[in-house]
VOPAGU-2260 file (C-alpha; in pm, 1 decimal, decimal comma):
REM VOPAGU-2260
SITE   aa  ch    i         X         Y         Z
SITE  MET   A    0     460,0      83,0    2479,0
SITE  ASP   A    1     789,1      58,1    2670,3
SITE  LEU   A    2    1019,2    -178,6    2481,0
SITE  ASP   A    3    1218,4    -235,0    2799,4
SITE  ASN   A    4     914,0    -373,5    2979,1
SITE  ILE   A    5     982,9    -747,4    2946,1
SITE  ARG   A    6     656,1    -849,9    3114,0
SITE  LYS   A    7     454,9    -642,4    2864,8
SITE  ILE   A    8     653,2    -788,0    2573,0
SITE  GLN   A    9     586,4   -1143,7    2690,2
SITE  LYS   A   10     217,9   -1063,9    2732,7
SITE  LEU   A   11     188,0    -934,8    2374,4
SITE  ASP   A   12     416,3   -1199,5    2217,8
SITE  LYS   A   13     183,3   -1490,3    2290,3
SITE  LYS   A   14     346,1   -1733,7    2043,2
SITE  ASN   A   15     702,4   -1641,2    2142,9
SITE  ILE   A   16     820,6   -1493,7    1813,5
SITE  ASN   A   17    1126,6   -1376,5    2006,0
SITE  SER   A   18    1246,7   -1733,7    2057,6
SITE  SER   A   19    1213,4   -1809,3    1685,7
SITE  LEU   A   20    1414,6   -1497,3    1598,0
SITE  MET   A   21    1687,4   -1606,8    1839,6
SITE  HIS   A   22    1725,7   -1934,4    1647,2
SITE  PHE   A   23    1761,3   -1784,1    1298,2
SITE  ILE   A   24    2124,2   -1888,9    1248,7
SITE  ASP   A   25    2060,2   -2232,0    1400,9
SITE  GLN   A   26    1777,9   -2274,8    1148,3
SITE  CYS   A   27    2025,5   -2201,5     867,0
SITE  LYS   A   28    2261,0   -2469,4    1001,6
SITE  GLN   A   29    1986,8   -2729,8    1032,8
SITE  GLY   A   30    1855,0   -2650,5     684,4
SITE  TRP   A   31    2202,0   -2696,1     534,4
SITE  THR   A   32    2277,4   -3017,2     723,7
SITE  GLU   A   33    1950,0   -3188,9     640,6
SITE  ALA   A   34    1915,0   -3073,5     278,5
SITE  SER   A   35    2273,8   -3181,4     207,9
SITE  ASN   A   36    2149,6   -3539,7     244,7
SITE  LEU   A   37    1887,8   -3512,2     -30,1
SITE  PRO   A   38    1937,3   -3784,1    -295,7
SITE  LEU   A   39    2006,8   -3580,4    -610,3
SITE  ASN   A   40    2116,6   -3786,3    -911,0
SITE  TYR   A   41    2349,0   -3666,0   -1188,3
SITE  SER   A   42    2058,5   -3522,0   -1391,7
SITE  TYR   A   43    2021,9   -3241,2   -1136,8
SITE  LYS   A   44    2356,0   -3103,6   -1254,4
SITE  ASP   A   45    2248,0   -3090,6   -1620,6
SITE  LEU   A   46    2060,3   -2760,4   -1599,8
SITE  ASN   A   47    2000,8   -2447,8   -1802,6
SITE  HIS   A   48    1774,3   -2269,0   -1558,9
SITE  ILE   A   49    1649,6   -2261,5   -1197,2
SITE  ILE   A   50    1305,7   -2147,5   -1089,9
SITE  THR   A   51    1169,1   -2128,6    -737,2
SITE  CYS   A   52     790,6   -2139,3    -698,9
SITE  ALA   A   53     655,2   -2015,4    -365,6
SITE  MET   A   54     444,9   -1744,6    -201,5
SITE  GLY   A   55     487,2   -1499,2      85,4
SITE  GLY   A   56     713,3   -1615,4     366,6
SITE  SER   A   57     797,7   -1934,9     176,8
SITE  LEU   A   58     963,9   -1729,1     -97,5
SITE  LEU   A   59    1185,9   -1511,8     123,3
SITE  GLY   A   60    1489,0   -1743,0     127,0
SITE  ALA   A   61    1500,9   -1782,8    -251,5
SITE  ARG   A   62    1460,9   -1407,1    -303,6
SITE  ILE   A   63    1754,7   -1337,8     -75,0
SITE  LEU   A   64    1989,8   -1599,7    -219,8
SITE  ARG   A   65    1908,9   -1523,3    -581,2
SITE  HIS   A   66    2055,2   -1172,5    -532,0
SITE  VAL   A   67    2339,3   -1274,0    -298,8
SITE  PHE   A   68    2473,0   -1528,5    -550,2
SITE  HIS   A   69    2380,3   -1343,8    -870,1
SITE  GLN   A   70    2744,2   -1326,1    -983,7
SITE  ASP   A   71    2830,1   -1685,8    -888,7
SITE  ILE   A   72    2542,2   -1874,4   -1051,9
SITE  LYS   A   73    2610,0   -1895,5   -1425,1
SITE  ILE   A   74    2257,7   -1989,9   -1533,5
SITE  PRO   A   75    1935,5   -1791,3   -1485,7
SITE  PHE   A   76    1788,7   -1822,6   -1134,2
SITE  ASN   A   77    1441,2   -1674,5   -1098,4
SITE  TYR   A   78    1155,2   -1694,6    -851,8
SITE  TYR   A   79     789,0   -1702,8    -940,0
SITE  ALA   A   80     482,5   -1634,3    -727,7
SITE  GLN   A   81     187,8   -1726,4    -949,8
SITE  TYR   A   82     -54,1   -2008,5   -1031,8
SITE  ASN   A   83     104,2   -2062,4   -1374,3
SITE  ILE   A   84     472,2   -2127,0   -1441,0
SITE  PRO   A   85     646,8   -1922,4   -1713,6
SITE  GLY   A   86     680,1   -2052,5   -2067,6
SITE  TYR   A   87    1059,3   -2080,6   -2054,5
SITE  VAL   A   88    1048,1   -2378,1   -1813,1
SITE  ASN   A   89    1179,9   -2687,3   -1995,5
SITE  ASP   A   90    1318,6   -3034,7   -1924,6
SITE  LYS   A   91    1649,8   -2885,3   -1808,9
SITE  THR   A   92    1490,8   -2650,2   -1556,6
SITE  LEU   A   93    1540,3   -2717,9   -1186,1
SITE  ALA   A   94    1211,9   -2631,6   -1013,0
SITE  ILE   A   95    1241,7   -2578,2    -637,0
SITE  ILE   A   96     887,3   -2585,1    -499,5
SITE  ILE   A   97     849,5   -2432,1    -152,0
SITE  SER   A   98     544,5   -2416,9      71,0
SITE  ASN   A   99     591,2   -2409,4     446,0
SITE  SER   A  100     239,6   -2541,6     506,6
SITE  GLY   A  101     247,6   -2764,9     200,6
SITE  ASN   A  102    -100,4   -2645,3     109,1
SITE  THR   A  103     -41,8   -2311,0     -65,5
SITE  GLU   A  104    -275,6   -2325,3    -364,0
SITE  GLU   A  105     -65,9   -2114,9    -602,9
SITE  THR   A  106     241,5   -2326,4    -528,2
SITE  LEU   A  107      56,9   -2657,3    -569,3
SITE  SER   A  108     -74,6   -2534,5    -904,7
SITE  ALA   A  109     280,7   -2448,9   -1014,2
SITE  TYR   A  110     404,0   -2791,3    -897,8
SITE  ASP   A  111     130,9   -2963,6   -1100,4
SITE  GLN   A  112     246,0   -2784,5   -1415,1
SITE  ALA   A  113     620,8   -2817,6   -1353,4
SITE  LYS   A  114     613,7   -3196,4   -1310,0
SITE  LYS   A  115     464,1   -3232,0   -1658,8
SITE  ILE   A  116     766,8   -3056,5   -1808,3
SITE  THR   A  117    1073,3   -3136,9   -1596,8
SITE  ASN   A  118    1184,5   -3428,4   -1381,3
SITE  LYS   A  119    1425,4   -3201,4   -1193,6
SITE  ILE   A  120    1203,6   -3097,8    -899,6
SITE  ILE   A  121    1289,7   -3052,4    -531,8
SITE  GLY   A  122    1026,0   -2984,5    -266,9
SITE  ILE   A  123    1078,4   -2791,2      56,9
SITE  THR   A  124     791,7   -2806,5     307,9
SITE  LYS   A  125     676,8   -2904,2     656,3
SITE  GLY   A  126     429,8   -3149,2     504,8
SITE  GLY   A  127      69,0   -3080,0     404,3
SITE  LYS   A  128      -9,5   -3189,7      49,0
SITE  LEU   A  129     325,4   -3102,8    -108,4
SITE  GLY   A  130     537,6   -3349,4      89,2
SITE  PRO   A  131     331,5   -3660,5       1,1
SITE  LEU   A  132     293,4   -3543,6    -361,5
SITE  CYS   A  133     671,0   -3516,3    -406,4
SITE  LYS   A  134     723,2   -3860,8    -254,1
SITE  LYS   A  135     449,4   -4015,2    -467,0
SITE  ASP   A  136     593,7   -3862,8    -784,0
SITE  GLY   A  137     947,9   -3968,4    -694,4
SITE  PHE   A  138    1098,1   -3623,7    -630,8
SITE  PRO   A  139    1335,2   -3547,2    -342,0
SITE  VAL   A  140    1174,6   -3338,0     -68,5
SITE  TYR   A  141    1323,4   -3166,7     234,1
SITE  LEU   A  142    1071,5   -3204,7     516,4
SITE  ILE   A  143    1139,8   -2925,0     766,2
SITE  ASP   A  144    1116,4   -3018,0    1132,8
SITE  ASP   A  145    1099,6   -2677,0    1300,6
SITE  ARG   A  146     971,0   -2782,6    1643,0
SITE  ASP   A  147    1289,5   -2692,4    1830,8
SITE  LEU   A  148    1405,7   -2387,7    1636,2
SITE  ASN   A  149    1074,3   -2219,0    1551,0
SITE  PRO   A  150     866,9   -2239,1    1870,9
SITE  SER   A  151     617,3   -1984,8    1735,2
SITE  SER   A  152     541,9   -2201,1    1425,2
SITE  VAL   A  153     522,2   -1875,5    1224,7
SITE  PRO   A  154     664,0   -1930,6     869,9
SITE  ARG   A  155     820,5   -1587,3     817,1
SITE  VAL   A  156    1049,8   -1633,8    1119,6
SITE  ALA   A  157    1154,5   -1978,2     995,7
SITE  VAL   A  158    1326,9   -1843,4     684,0
SITE  GLY   A  159    1661,3   -1978,4     808,4
SITE  PHE   A  160    1558,5   -2332,8     712,8
SITE  GLN   A  161    1497,9   -2220,8     353,5
SITE  ILE   A  162    1825,9   -2027,6     336,7
SITE  GLY   A  163    2031,4   -2320,5     466,2
SITE  ALA   A  164    1853,5   -2575,7     247,8
SITE  ILE   A  165    1869,0   -2380,0     -78,2
SITE  THR   A  166    2235,8   -2289,7     -22,2
SITE  ALA   A  167    2316,3   -2657,5      39,8
SITE  ILE   A  168    2129,9   -2762,1    -276,1
SITE  LEU   A  169    2306,7   -2503,4    -491,9
SITE  ASN   A  170    2641,2   -2613,6    -347,9
SITE  LYS   A  171    2563,7   -2983,4    -398,1
SITE  ILE   A  172    2491,8   -2938,0    -768,4
SITE  ASN   A  173    2805,8   -2723,1    -809,9
SITE  LEU   A  174    2632,7   -2392,6    -882,0
SITE  ILE   A  175    2796,4   -2194,8    -600,7
SITE  PRO   A  176    3146,1   -2229,8    -448,6
SITE  ILE   A  177    3054,1   -2239,0     -78,8
SITE  PRO   A  178    3153,5   -2555,8     109,3
SITE  GLU   A  179    3005,0   -2632,9     448,7
SITE  LYS   A  180    3299,8   -2502,6     653,5
SITE  ARG   A  181    3288,5   -2161,0     487,1
SITE  PHE   A  182    2909,4   -2140,0     515,9
SITE  PHE   A  183    2916,6   -2224,3     885,9
SITE  ASN   A  184    3198,8   -1974,1     949,7
SITE  ILE   A  185    2983,2   -1699,2     796,7
SITE  LEU   A  186    2686,6   -1810,0    1008,1
SITE  ASN   A  187    2893,3   -1803,8    1327,8
SITE  LYS   A  188    3013,4   -1448,5    1256,7
SITE  VAL   A  189    2655,0   -1332,1    1204,0
SITE  LYS   A  190    2534,6   -1498,7    1522,7
SITE  LYS   A  191    2783,9   -1289,0    1721,9
SITE  GLN   A  192    2574,6    -982,6    1631,2
SITE  LEU   A  193    2256,2   -1128,2    1780,4
SITE  LYS   A  194    2273,2   -1057,8    2154,0
SITE  PRO   A  195    2254,7    -674,2    2132,3
SITE  LEU   A  196    1908,7    -719,4    1970,6
SITE  TYR   A  197    1752,6    -921,8    2254,7
SITE  PRO   A  198    1452,0    -776,2    2441,5
SITE  GLU   A  199    1655,2    -784,1    2764,7
SITE  VAL   A  200    1896,5    -525,6    2617,3
SITE  LYS   A  201    1772,9    -176,6    2702,8
SITE  SER   A  202    1666,9      62,9    2428,5
SITE  ASN   A  203    1964,9     292,3    2478,3
SITE  SER   A  204    2195,3       2,2    2380,3
SITE  ASN   A  205    1967,7    -189,2    2140,8
SITE  PRO   A  206    1990,7     -70,5    1775,9
SITE  ALA   A  207    1681,1    -267,1    1665,7
SITE  LYS   A  208    1467,0    -104,8    1935,6
SITE  GLN   A  209    1605,4     237,6    1846,1
SITE  SER   A  210    1523,1     196,0    1476,5
SITE  ALA   A  211    1173,1      70,4    1554,7
SITE  GLU   A  212    1110,9     368,5    1784,0
SITE  LYS   A  213    1215,6     607,6    1505,4
SITE  THR   A  214     977,5     432,8    1264,8
SITE  PHE   A  215     678,9     410,1    1501,5
SITE  GLY   A  216     379,1     602,4    1368,3
SITE  LYS   A  217     530,5     636,3    1020,1
SITE  ILE   A  218     520,2     453,9     685,0
SITE  PRO   A  219     856,7     281,9     629,7
SITE  ILE   A  220    1002,0     298,5     277,1
SITE  ILE   A  221    1266,4      27,9     233,3
SITE  ILE   A  222    1551,1      91,5     -13,3
SITE  SER   A  223    1807,9    -176,4     -99,3
SITE  SER   A  224    2035,2    -278,2    -385,6
SITE  GLN   A  225    2235,9    -557,7    -546,1
SITE  HIS   A  226    2305,8    -842,8    -299,8
SITE  LEU   A  227    2069,5    -690,4     -39,3
SITE  THR   A  228    1775,4    -661,5    -279,3
SITE  GLY   A  229    1600,7    -973,7    -148,7
SITE  VAL   A  230    1665,6    -871,6     211,5
SITE  GLY   A  231    1492,0    -539,5     152,0
SITE  LYS   A  232    1184,2    -716,2      18,4
SITE  SER   A  233    1189,9    -957,9     313,0
SITE  ILE   A  234    1202,0    -676,2     568,5
SITE  ASN   A  235     913,9    -510,7     385,3
SITE  ASN   A  236     709,4    -832,0     417,2
SITE  GLN   A  237     791,5    -860,7     786,0
SITE  ILE   A  238     694,3    -499,5     854,8
SITE  ASN   A  239     352,9    -582,9     711,0
SITE  GLU   A  240     312,2    -916,1     890,0
SITE  SER   A  241     497,1    -876,2    1221,0
SITE  GLY   A  242     460,3    -499,4    1256,3
SITE  LYS   A  243     104,5    -485,0    1115,5
SITE  ASN   A  244     236,5    -163,5     961,3
SITE  PHE   A  245     196,7     -31,4     606,8
SITE  SER   A  246     526,0      -7,4     416,0
SITE  ALA   A  247     670,7       7,4      65,5
SITE  TYR   A  248     984,4    -127,7     -98,5
SITE  PHE   A  249    1204,0       3,7    -381,1
SITE  GLU   A  250    1531,6    -103,5    -537,1
SITE  LEU   A  251    1803,8     150,0    -606,2
SITE  PRO   A  252    1920,2     260,6    -866,1
SITE  GLU   A  253    1579,4     206,6   -1031,3
SITE  GLN   A  254    1412,5     408,0    -752,2
SITE  ASN   A  255    1605,8     717,1    -861,5
SITE  HIS   A  256    1432,9     711,1   -1199,1
SITE  HIS   A  257    1074,8     756,3   -1078,1
SITE  GLN   A  258     998,4     740,5    -704,9
SITE  LEU   A  259    1199,8    1052,3    -622,0
SITE  GLU   A  260     932,5    1270,1    -783,5
SITE  GLY   A  261     675,9    1127,9    -543,8
SITE  LEU   A  262     852,4    1297,1    -253,1
SITE  GLN   A  263     683,9    1625,2    -339,1
SITE  PHE   A  264     322,6    1534,3    -261,1
SITE  PRO   A  265     126,0    1498,0     -50,3
SITE  THR   A  266     275,5    1779,3     153,9
SITE  THR   A  267     244,0    1558,2     462,6
SITE  ASN   A  268     521,9    1324,7     338,0
SITE  SER   A  269     771,6    1463,6     588,8
SITE  GLN   A  270     531,0    1387,1     870,2
SITE  TYR   A  271     450,3    1028,3     778,2
SITE  LEU   A  272     736,6     877,4     574,5
SITE  GLN   A  273    1046,1     706,8     720,8
SITE  TYR   A  274    1312,7     575,8     481,2
SITE  LEU   A  275    1512,6     267,3     579,6
SITE  LEU   A  276    1827,3     249,6     366,0
SITE  LEU   A  277    2016,5     -81,0     347,9
SITE  GLU   A  278    2367,3      38,6     265,7
SITE  SER   A  279    2684,4    -159,5     197,4
SITE  ASP   A  280    3053,3    -100,7     133,0
SITE  GLN   A  281    3028,8    -384,6    -120,2
SITE  TYR   A  282    2789,5    -202,0    -352,7
SITE  HIS   A  283    2909,9     -67,6    -687,9
SITE  PRO   A  284    3072,4     273,7    -618,9
SITE  ARG   A  285    2809,3     454,0    -827,1
SITE  ILE   A  286    2531,2     293,8    -623,7
SITE  SER   A  287    2697,7     403,7    -299,0
SITE  LYS   A  288    2709,6     756,9    -438,1
SITE  ARG   A  289    2337,3     733,8    -518,2
SITE  TYR   A  290    2259,7     656,0    -152,6
SITE  LYS   A  291    2455,2     964,2     -46,1
SITE  ILE   A  292    2263,2    1184,6    -289,8
SITE  LEU   A  293    1930,0    1027,0    -193,2
SITE  LYS   A  294    1992,4    1110,7     172,7
SITE  SER   A  295    2065,1    1472,7      82,9
SITE  ILE   A  296    1736,8    1497,2    -111,4
SITE  LEU   A  297    1544,0    1340,8     177,3
SITE  ASP   A  298    1702,5    1598,1     408,1
SITE  GLU   A  299    1590,7    1877,9     174,0
SITE  GLU   A  300    1234,6    1747,4     189,4
SITE  GLY   A  301    1249,0    1705,6     567,3
SITE  ILE   A  302    1190,6    1329,4     540,8
SITE  SER   A  303    1366,0    1125,5     808,8
SITE  HIS   A  304    1581,5     825,4     722,5
SITE  ILE   A  305    1773,0     545,1     892,0
SITE  SER   A  306    2081,5     378,5     743,7
SITE  LEU   A  307    2158,0      14,0     816,3
SITE  ARG   A  308    2511,3    -102,3     740,1
SITE  SER   A  309    2639,8    -446,0     835,5
SITE  GLU   A  310    3000,2    -501,4     945,2
SITE  GLN   A  311    3019,8    -848,6     784,8
SITE  ASP   A  312    3291,8    -895,9     520,9
SITE  THR   A  313    3099,2   -1115,2     271,9
SITE  MET   A  314    2785,3   -1051,2      69,0
SITE  LEU   A  315    2612,7   -1351,7     223,7
SITE  GLY   A  316    2717,1   -1241,3     572,0
SITE  GLU   A  317    2584,3    -890,6     512,3
SITE  ALA   A  318    2254,0   -1026,9     384,9
SITE  LEU   A  319    2204,3   -1262,0     681,6
SITE  ASP   A  320    2315,3   -1002,3     936,5
SITE  THR   A  321    2077,3    -742,4     793,4
SITE  LEU   A  322    1792,0    -994,7     785,0
SITE  GLN   A  323    1863,6   -1093,1    1146,4
SITE  PHE   A  324    1844,9    -725,3    1244,6
SITE  GLY   A  325    1530,9    -677,1    1035,3
SITE  GLY   A  326    1355,8    -961,8    1214,9
SITE  TYR   A  327    1392,7    -786,5    1549,4
SITE  TYR   A  328    1329,2    -439,0    1407,5
SITE  THR   A  329     991,2    -548,3    1267,0
SITE  TYR   A  330     913,6    -745,1    1585,4
SITE  TYR   A  331     965,0    -434,3    1798,1
SITE  LEU   A  332     757,8    -227,6    1556,4
SITE  GLY   A  333     466,4    -465,0    1613,2
SITE  LEU   A  334     511,1    -435,5    1989,8
SITE  LEU   A  335     514,4     -54,9    1964,1
SITE  ASN   A  336     185,2     -84,5    1777,4
SITE  GLU   A  337      72,0    -291,8    2079,4
SITE  VAL   A  338     -25,5    -598,5    1878,4
SITE  ASP   A  339      70,4    -963,9    1895,5
SITE  PRO   A  340     326,7    -991,6    1610,0
SITE  ALA   A  341     241,3   -1355,5    1528,9
SITE  PRO   A  342    -112,1   -1379,9    1381,8
SITE  ASN   A  343    -213,1   -1247,6    1038,6
SITE  PRO   A  344    -589,5   -1198,4    1078,7
SITE  TYR   A  345    -650,2   -1019,8     747,1
SITE  VAL   A  346    -448,1   -1273,1     546,2
SITE  ASP   A  347    -635,8   -1557,8     715,4
SITE  LYS   A  348    -970,3   -1384,7     657,3
SITE  PHE   A  349    -885,6   -1330,5     290,9
SITE  LYS   A  350    -798,3   -1698,4     241,2
SITE  LYS   A  351   -1121,3   -1803,9     411,4
SITE  MET   A  352   -1327,4   -1574,8     188,3
SITE  LEU   A  353   -1140,8   -1703,5    -117,5
SITE  GLY   A  354   -1253,5   -2057,1     -39,3
SITE  THR   A  355   -1101,5   -2394,1    -127,4
SITE  TYR   A  356    -904,6   -2412,9    -452,2
SITE  SER   A  357    -934,6   -2716,1    -673,7
């Protein structure tokens, strides 16, 4: 597959994932603008905990923001991907329920349980069952209209709506100090890094194409830390879904305490593994040193690695810039595997075999 062959790319990319990736920052802006208008009464500021219930692509935004704002938010902020909500949920818990389709069975089950405990619920969805349920039960719901900014209608490349909406909600209830002007300034800086990733930019000048070409035929191992933890998990998801490629994800420093020993066997590790390291000048100095040592150990074992380092000057900017890059990196990996990056045939087959949940 020649990543500079635009006609071949367009032939494979039947749902136009590329166009959705191009609108990532615009999605963030729309999500912020529209969610800022949600009618949240004073009770939404009387909280002792936040929980986000979602699955798969619908959980990516919350994962990212939970780690980006981990030092700003002064109450616990967790995400949960299960049928049952945890026992610590109480009447002062804010439950953000997210399902792009509105029909995700695990998320609907969690919503059913949460509404019996707390009246502080916000829904985020395109519709399905969740939207009408929130309206019927009297909870505010952000109904995403992604027709213009997500032409592919693929949830995982519509994560910008979640990021903008959740950031706006957290700002509105005074949990993070990020007014609209500052948020939009960060978004505009990130968008300036977009054009070099476009398919029209040749491989010798396109860093996302170059990284995908280095990864092609290998198993990517994603390593990230601190404010980029959620981004690492998101890129891992997108490698699976857009790239149709097996991958694994680990968080450093915890990775140093067990996964390092797995580098020894099988002896074919150097042939098949490719580490993708999400580095940052904003990490704790000891974590930055760990990345340096990890790279030296990978070199000893003959295992190739790629370092990604954003030039943004804020944690949120770094996270969004790295995610923007990751979207194109995983897109190109799918094209190198000569598959349409949009459909998820095995996930769809699994859901069909699972049958209707009631």
